N, C-alpha and C positions, 0 to 999 in steps of 0.2 A: 504494500499500499504506499503511494506516494503522498505525503501529506501537503495539505494546502501551503503551510508555512514551514521553513526550515527551523524557527526558532520562536520562542515563546516571548511575547512582548505586550506592552499595556499601553496602547496609544496616549492615554491619559497622563501616563506619567513620564512620557519621552518629549524632549525637547522638539521643538517643530520649526522648520524653516520653510517659509512659503516662497513660490515662484510661479511665473507663467508657463513655462517650458521647461520640463526636465528632459535633458538627453542624457542617455546612459550610453558611454562608449565614445570613443576619439578617433575612430578611422575616417575615410573620407566621408562616409554616411554621416556621421556625428558631426564631425567639423563643419561641413557644407549646411547640413539643416539647422545646427546652432547659428551660423551666419545669417542665412535667410531669416530665420525667426527673430532674430536680433534687432531687425529693421522695424519691427513694431513692438515687440513685448521682451521681457526680462528672460534672461535664459541662466539655467544653472547646467553645466557639463560635469558628469562624473566620470572618472577614469579610475580604473585600479591600478593602473601604473603611471604613465605620463602620457601628454598630447601624442607625443612621437611615437608610441609602442603600440602598434595593432596590426592586423594583417596587410593593411594598404601600403604600410611602410615597406613591405617585402615584395610588393607586386612589381615585376621586372617588365612584362611585356607591354601594357601600355593600355589606352583606352579607346573602345571602338566608337565611330561615329563618321558618319557620311560626310566627307570633306570634298572628296575629289570630283571632278565633274563627270567623270566616265561611270562614277558610282550613284546610287539612288537609295531611298529608304526601301523602295520595293525589293533590292537585291540584298539589303541589310535584313529586311523582314523574311525573305524566304531562307536565307542562311541560317537564321535563327531558328525558324520552325523546324527545319530539317535536322539541326543538331539536337534539339530539343526531343525529338523521337515521338511525337505525336501528343505530347502532354502540355505544351506551351499554351497559355492563354493569348490567343490572336489579338486581342484587344490591348493587352498590356504589352506586348511585342511592338504594336503599332504606336503606342505611347513612347517607348523606348527609342525606336529609329527615328520617328520625326522629332522628339523632343532634344534627343541627345546631343545634336550639334548646336544648339544654343547652350546647353549646359556646358559644353566644352569652352565656348566663348566666354562664358561666366567664370571658368576656371582661369582662362586667361586674363580677365579682367581683375581678379584676385591675385594675381602676380604668378601664377603657374608658367614656367618657362618650359614650353615643349621644344623639342628639337626643330631647326629649321634646315632646308635645302634649297640653295639660291633663292632664300628670302621668302620661300612658302613653307608651311607647315611639313614636315617630313611624314610620311606615311610607310607602313609597311603591312604584311600580310602575315595572317596566322592560320593554323590549321582549322579547316571547314569554312573559311571565309573565302569568298568568290572574288573579292577585290581588296586592293590595299586600301584599308581604312583604319588602321591602328596608329594612333599618335603614341609618342614615347618622349621620354626626357632623360637626357645625360645618357643616351644610349638604352640602357636596360635598368634604370633607376626612376621609373616613371613615378611608381607609389610614392618614392619618398620625396620626390620634388612637389608632388601635390599636397602631401601632408605638412611639408615644410612651409608651402605657401599659404596654406590654410591655417595651418597653426598660429603663424605670425598675425594674421587677420584676427583670430580669435584673442590671443593675447593682448593685442591692442585695443580690442573693442570693449568700451565701457559697459555695454548692456549684457556681457557675458561673464559669468562667474566660473571659475574653473575649480573642480576639488580633484587633485591628485591622491594617489594614494588611498582612495575610498573605495568600499566594495559594496554594491548594492545587493543586499540580501534577499529582497521578497518585493513583489509589487503589492499593494494595497488597494482592495476594491471596497467599495460600498454601493449597495443597490445596483450592482450591474454595471458599475464604472469603475475607471481606475483613477484614483484620487492622489497618487504619488507612490513613493517607495520607502521602505526601510533601509536605511544606509548604515554600514559600520565603518567608523573611522579607523585609522591606522593604530590608535591606542586601545582599541576594541570597545569603546563606547558608541551608542546608537543614537541614531536622530531620524525622525521622520520628517521627510520631504514632501510637503503638499504642494501638488501642480495642477494646473488646469489642464495639461495635455503632458503626458509622457511618452518619449520615443525610445524605442529600442534600437540601438546602432551598435551592438555589443559583439558583432562578428560571429564566426562560426564554431566548429568543433573538432578541429583538427587535432586535438588532444587526447581525442578518444582511440586514437591510433598508436602504436610504438613508433611508427616511421611517419613524419608529416613534415610538409614544408610550413606549416604555421607556427608562430611564435608560441611560448609559454602561455600567454593570457588567454589562447582560443579554447576555452573550457566549456563553450557551450551555455553560459550562464543565461543569456537572454531567452533563447527558446525554452529552457529549464523553468525559469521563474514564470514565463508567460503560460507555459502548459500548467504550472501549479495554479496560477492564478484562475484558470478556466478557459482560458484562449484556445481556439481550435489552431493545432498545427497539422501541416499538410506535407506528404510526400517525403517523410524523414527517412525512407529507405534509399534514396537517391543520394549517394556520396561521391564526389568525383575524386578521382585519384590521378594525379598530374603523372604523365608517362615518365617524364625525364626529372628526376633528383638525383644530385651527385651521391654516388655511392662508392667511397673510397675511405679505406682504414685510416682511422683519426679524424674524419671529416663529417660535418653535419650533413644531414639530409637537406642541402642546398638547394633550392630551384635552380634550375637550368631551364631558362624562359623557352616557351613554345616558339617564341620568334626566331630561336637559333634555327629552328627547323624551317620556318618561314624564309629565313635568307639563305635556304639551300643546304643544310646539314642533313646527312643520311644516318639511319639506324642501321648499326652491324651487330651481328652475334658474336659470341666469343671466337669463333670460327674465320671472323674477318668478313661474313656474308651479309649483304643486304637482304631483308626478308619481308619487308611490308608490301611486296608485289603479291604475296601469297594471302595476304589479309584484306587489302582495300585498294581500289583503283585509284585512289588520292595519295596513296603511298605514305610518307611521313607527314603530309598534311590531312590526314585521315582525321575524323573526330576523337577526342580525347580517350574516351571510353575504348574504342577498338584498339587504339595505339598502345594503350596500357595493357589490354588482355594480350595483344599481339606479344608484347615484351615479356609478358609472364610466361606464355606459350615456348617462347624462344628458350628462356631462361631454364626451364623444366626441361625441354628437350636437348638442351647442351648441358645439362648438369651444372649451371651457372647462377651466381647469385646476382649477376648483372648483365647489361649489354654496352655497346658502345654508342656515344654519339659524335659523329665524325663531320667536322667541317673544315678539315685541313687542306681541302681542295680550293677552297676560297682564299682571296688575297689577305695576307697578315694583318695590314693596315687596317681593313676594312672590318676584321673580327675586333681588334683591338679598340676602334673607334665606335663600333655600333655596340659592342658587349664588355665596356670596361669593368663592371662589377663582376660578371661573371670570368672575365679573363682573369682579373687581378685575384679573385677569391681562389680559382683554381690553380694559379701559380704558387699560391700560399702553400699549396700542399704538393707542389712539384709536378703540376699538370700543365702543360703549355697547349692551349686550344689550337693554336696554330700549326702545332706539330704532332700532338698526341690527341689519340681517341680518349674520349672521356667517359669513365664507366659511370652508368646511370642505372636507376631502377625505379618503379613507380612509388609514390608515397602519396597519402592522404591530403587532399588539398582544398576541397571547397564542397559545403553543403548546399545542395540544390533546394531541399525542403526548408522548412521554418515556420513561422507564425503567418498563417493565413491572413492576407490583407487584401483591400479592394484597391481600385484605381487611384484611391487618395492617401493609401498607405495606413488604412486603419483596420485594427485588427478586430475580432469578433466581440472583443469587450470595448465599448465606448471610452474614448478618450486615450486609448493606449493604441499607438502606432509602431511600426515595425520599419526599418529601413536598413539596406544592405544586405549582408549575407545571412543575418537572423530571420530576413524576411521571406515568405513566398508570395510575391507579387503575381507569379505567373509567367515571368518572362523566361526562366530558364527551362522550365519543363521536366525532363528526365536527364538532361545533360546540358551544362553551361557550355554556350558557344564562347571561345576565348576572347578575354578582354570586354565582355559585356557589362561584367559586374561593376566596374567603377562608373560606366555611363548609368546603370541603373539607380546606383547610389544618389547621383546628384540630380537625376530626372525625377525620382521618387520623393527624395528630399525636399524639393521645390513644392510638389504637389500636396507633401503632408503639410508644410507650412501653410498653404492656402487653405487646407481644410480647418487647420487649427484656429486660424484667425477667425472663422465663421462659427466656432464653438460658444455657447452660451455659458455665462459665468457658473461655477460649481454651487452648488447649495450647501447648506448647514451639513456637516458629518454626522452620521449615526453608528460609525465604528467605536465599540466601546469594549472595555475588558481585554482579557487575554485571548491571544490567537488560539483556535483550537490545536490540539496536538494529536498525534496518532496513539501516544499512550500518555498515562499520568505521568507526575514528575518522580515518585517513588520507582515506578519501572524503569525510567530513564535512568535514575542513579543507580539501579541494580545492573544495568546494561553496562556502564561505566566501569562498574567493578569487575566485570568479566574480563577474561583476558581478549583484547583486540588486536588485531594485527594494526601496524602503523599505516597511515593513510599513504605514505608513499609506495609502502608494498601492495596495497590495495590497488592503488592506481595504475602501476605497472603491470600487474596481474590483468586488470580489466583490459588495458591497451593491448597485451598481447593475445587475449582470447577474441578482442575485435578484429585483429589482424588474421587470425587464424581461421575463425569461424563466421565473421561478419564482413570480410573485404572484398576484394576485387572479384573473387569467384565464390557464389554462395550454393549451398544445397540445403535441403530441408531438414535431414539429420544433423547436421552441425549448427544450423539456425536453432532448432529446437534445444539442443544441449547448451548453447550459449543462452537461450531463455530462461532454462531450468537454473543455471548458475546465477543469473540476473535475479530471478525471483528470491533465491535465498540471500543474495547481496542485500536485498531491498531492507533487511534487517538493519541495516546502518541506519536508517532514518530514525530508529528508535533510540538512539543515544544522543546526549546534548551536543550539538555542534557549536564550535565557538571559533575556531580558528579559520583563517582565509582558506588554507589548505583543505580542510575539513569541508568547507561549503562549496569549493570548486569541485571537490570528488562528488559531492551530492549533485551537482549540476551534471557532472560528467555521466554518472550513473542514470540518472533520469533520461539523458540524450540517448545513452547506449540502449535503455529499455525500448525507446520510441523508434531507434532505427531499427534494432534487431526484430521487434514485433511487427514493423512496417514491413521488413524484408521477408520474413516467414508468412505473412498475409499474401503477398504480391507473388502469385505462382505464375510467373512468365519472366522473361528477360527482356528490358528495354531500357534504352540508355546505359546509365551508369550502374543499373542494377542487374546483376549477369546470374541466373540460377542455372547450375549444372543440370538439375533435373527437371528444369524447363525452360529449355535452351532457346526456344522460339518466341518473337515477340507475337502477342495475341490481341490483335486490335478488336476482335469480335466480343472479347469478354473483359480485357483489362486496360482499354484504353480510357481510363478513368483515374481521379485522384484518391490517394488514401488519406482520410481525416481522422485525427486523433484528439480527444478531448479527456481531461482528468475524469476518471471514475466511469468512463463509456467505454464500450467496445470500439474498434476500428469500424469505421462506416465507410462508404464510397461515395464520391461525387462524380456524378457524370459530366462528361465535357459538353461545355455550353457550345 
């Protein structure tokens, strides 16, 4: 049983801070939404580390938008729908492809310095895109440049207050509306933040897996707290594994951008053979799910833990100029992209599912919004098209602000007393006295289980074993949770349960979800969404 709240509290006994808009998270979604909201309202932004620490910071490839004269929103729409494997919401994709270019112009106005060629915005092509429409910055440091520019704007804006090193524990609801959040400070004390609107921009769930391109902060906090609050989450079974992360002794699972393949890199197995012609007509530029599974198949057939990414046939100066971050990182470990094949393997990268929203970014709970990776707007379907995520964040961030400005004021609150617990305090105390595994050990065990049983390739037997283990591990909620590490693990455990149950429910293969026991895509039965809500069984939503 996953409880509504992670901790016991009494609102009447807590200090209260009021704001117009509460933004949780500091990636591109949080920063951009805060900036737009601050034009007319007071904003409080909360981040559990710092403004510069988010998934966005590590985004290399770029941001997709129709800029070139030979491109069009119709082409971008079609590419996104194809990659989404039949589960994209066409209206949401139309919003993205038509409003994305203006969003890019807004980023430029706010100080983002995209790369130029001959005085024009430089564009590249990535997997499953039919045209060159990916803008980038500093070669392969697009995310960092966007965060840098937006963070400067946030820090200098008098209407935005930032709380670093604070952890949002739970969303607080009253009569079907979100009225704010319970926040834990770095000293362990708690405060209630009352807000006219709350926007989740907390990123994804990469830390569910042992191998991930995501930073340590990606612990599924937003989707877990929204689920506990009663919001509908959608399509949680669709986890995208990036095909190419550095796989080298002593090195982290560093992302090697899809743009490297976009600029002509080959994939080779350990025998030196190119192999993508055996899997897809688009070769190295096939959709990510196909490339990732092809790599795993080659690793298995050659009894290896990696394959190679080879761009040595391109000019060295182009490689160094186009991919300075990747080049310098590889050199740090004795790998020279201009002369060496780079060992790579897939790693967990992006969560396509999330908190279900409408076209204004509002969840099924009034006044609760979600933007960026934590959301499920309908843009990505079963498999995100490369570089659409940064566009989605700015397009729907602006729409969220438009909707917030039309909200009526909050009424008087009726939340009183102590939050309900799944067990009484005496039971909690007895649980503490029992021998408990350290949270770090639990987390590592969970990550390994997710890789082995709920990873790139799945089957019913393994998924059921994972569900059985997760059901037992839900006892973790019966103890008193205090430290940030415990709260993060509770969120990871919640999300693991959502992903695994969704994967077990969907008896087909589609996009990033691949079932070895149901290898075919089944549009007759399964071209529909999976919806999950606290204390309810999974229900299905037919495509509109």
